[in-house]
N, C-alpha and C positions, 0 to 999 in steps of 0.2 A: 173451556177445558175443565175449569174449577166447578162449574154447574153440573157437568156429566159426573164428576167423581162424587159430589155431594148427592146427586141423584142415586148412584149405584150404593153409596154408603146407607141413604135411607131405605133404599129397597131391601139391602141385606139385612138391616135392622128389623124389618118386618118379616121377611122370607126365612132368616135363618132360624129362628126358634120354631117356625111352622115345620122346616125340613128335618130339623133335629127330632121333633116330635114324631114325625113320620118314620123316622129310622128307629126310634125306640119302641113303637107300636109294633113294627114289623118283627123286630127281634123278640118281643113278648109274645106275639101271635105264634111264631115259630116255636118258641119254649113250650107254648100251650098245647101245640100239635104234637111235639115230642112226648109231652107229659101224658097226653091221651094214648099215645101208641105203646108208651111203656106201662101204663096201667092195663091197657088190653093184653099185653104180653103176660103181665102178672096173673091176670085173672085166667088167661088161657092155661098158663102153666100149672096153677093151682087148682084148676078146674072151678072156679067161683071166686066170690069176694073173699078178702083175707085181711089180716091185720098189718099188711105191709103198706107203708106210707111212701108215695112217689112225690118228690117235689123236683121241679126243674127251674134252674135259674138262667136266665138268658145270657148269651155270650156278649162280651163287652169288648172294646179295642184293646184294652189293658189286660184282660184275663179271659180264661177259657170258659165256656159254658159248664153247667154242673148238673148232674142227675144224682140226686140223694134218694137212697133207699133206706128206710128205717123201719124197725119193728120194735114193739114192745118187750120188755124183759120176759123171758120164757118162750118167746117165738122166733128166736133168731133162725131156727132150722128152716123157716120159711123163706128167709132171704138166700140161704144156701141152696135151697131148691131152685130159685128163679134167678139167681144173678148170672149164670151163664147164658141164659135166653137174653136177658136184659142188655147184658154187655154186647151181644151181636147187633141189637137195635140202637145202641148210642151212637149218634153220628159223629163224624170228625169235627174237632174243635169244641167237644164236650168231654168231660171226664166223668166217671162213675165212682161215687163215694158211697160207701157202705157204712152205716153208723147205726147202733142199737138206740133205741128211744130214750133209755135211762141216761145215756150219756148227756142228752139235751138238758134234761133237769138238773143233772149233777153240774154241768157247766154254768147253768143260771144261778144255782146256789153258791158256787165258787165266786162269780163275778159280782154277786150282789154285796154291796157295802153293808156293813152292820148298823143297825138302827140305834140311834142313840136315846136314852132314857129321859122321860120327862121328870122333873123333880117334884 
């Protein structure tokens, strides 16, 4: 009996990381497909390429997936034009977040610790 348990533990030790990686890869692949569909929707709604950025974060066990739409300062009206069509394409289990690009740079400046001066 102990030999069977030891064999199962050894098998799980090698198979566990492989299965975990497969799960993560499938979620990442699904997020990539969602991102492609959202980008196509944005292009269709705006009739061409635009300054709207689309990022999709995959769904996890403990949090929902996230579709991020952002645009540079001065181009926020592009997001206003496309978000109703994008909201229809966001699948269940994902949330739509609209954020102007300037807020990313502002957050980075706020979070960066001040540099010490050399004497």
